[in-house]
C-alpha positions in Angstrom: 108.5 110.5 109.2 110.4 107.4 110.2 110.1 103.8 109.5 111.2 100.4 111.4 112.6 99.1 107.9 115.1 100.0 105.7 113.5 100.2 102.2 116.3 98.7 100.6 115.5 95.4 102.9 111.9 95.2 102.3 112.2 93.0 99.0 113.4 90.1 101.1 109.8 89.9 102.7 107.8 91.1 100.1 109.2 90.2 96.8 106.7 92.7 94.9 108.4 95.7 96.7 111.3 95.3 94.5 109.0 96.5 91.6 107.6 99.6 93.1 109.5 103.2 92.7 111.3 103.9 96.1 108.9 106.8 96.8 106.0 104.5 96.6 107.6 102.0 98.7 108.5 104.6 101.3 104.9 106.0 101.3 103.7 102.7 102.0 106.1 101.8 104.9 105.3 105.5 106.6 101.7 104.9 106.0 101.9 101.1 107.7 104.3 102.3 110.6 101.9 104.9 111.6 98.9 102.0 111.4 101.4 100.0 113.7 102.0 102.9 116.2 98.5 103.5 116.5 97.7 99.8 117.1 100.3 99.9 119.9 99.6 103.0 121.4 97.0 101.9 124.1 99.2 99.4 125.5 101.6 100.5 128.5 105.5 99.4 128.6 105.7 99.2 124.9 108.5 101.8 123.4 108.1 101.5 119.3 111.3 103.1 119.0 114.8 102.6 119.2 116.1 99.2 120.9 112.7 98.4 121.9 111.5 97.8 118.2 111.3 93.9 117.8 111.7 91.4 114.8 108.0 91.2 114.9 107.1 94.9 114.6 109.3 95.2 111.9 107.4 92.4 110.0 104.1 93.8 111.1 105.0 97.2 109.3 105.9 95.2 106.0 102.9 93.1 106.0 100.7 96.4 106.8 102.3 97.7 103.9 101.6 95.1 101.5 98.3 94.6 102.8 97.8 98.4 102.0 99.3 98.1 98.4 97.0 95.1 97.7 93.8 97.0 99.0 94.9 100.1 96.6 95.2 97.6 93.9 92.0 95.9 94.2 90.3 98.9 95.1 87.2 96.4 96.4 87.1 97.4 100.1 84.9 100.6 99.4 82.5 101.6 101.7 79.7 103.9 100.7 78.2 106.7 103.0 75.0 108.2 103.1 75.8 110.9 100.9 76.7 108.6 98.1 80.6 109.3 98.5 83.1 106.2 98.1 85.6 105.9 100.8 88.5 103.3 100.7 89.2 101.4 104.0 92.3 99.7 104.9 92.0 97.5 107.7 94.6 95.8 109.5 94.7 92.4 108.9 94.6 90.0 112.0 98.3 88.5 111.2 99.5 92.0 111.5 97.7 92.7 114.9 99.3 89.3 116.3 102.5 90.6 115.4 102.3 93.8 117.2 100.1 92.2 120.3 100.7 88.3 120.4 97.9 86.2 122.3 99.5 84.5 125.2 97.7 81.1 124.2 96.6 80.7 128.0 92.7 80.5 128.2 91.2 83.5 130.1 88.7 82.4 132.6 86.3 85.1 133.7 
């Protein structure tokens, strides 16, 4: 699977990434990449590949990987289903969403 970032460049934006083994970092980036692609999927006119990849998209991938790593470390965001099975959830942070789909800042009048 591809990512928008070279794993060797990630510690420039996420210092703790330098302490992860390369396989773990790549796995986190790949899963964050899939999250970002899924979040962008419904939008028309955005091609999340090649030259269309923006700096914001690259940062969103790194920040989502960091958020996922923090959630795994804390293990505090667990949901217990009716069958008693615990499932860890990884919500996409609003700041990551803003990087992928920035709000215009203009008020909308309905």
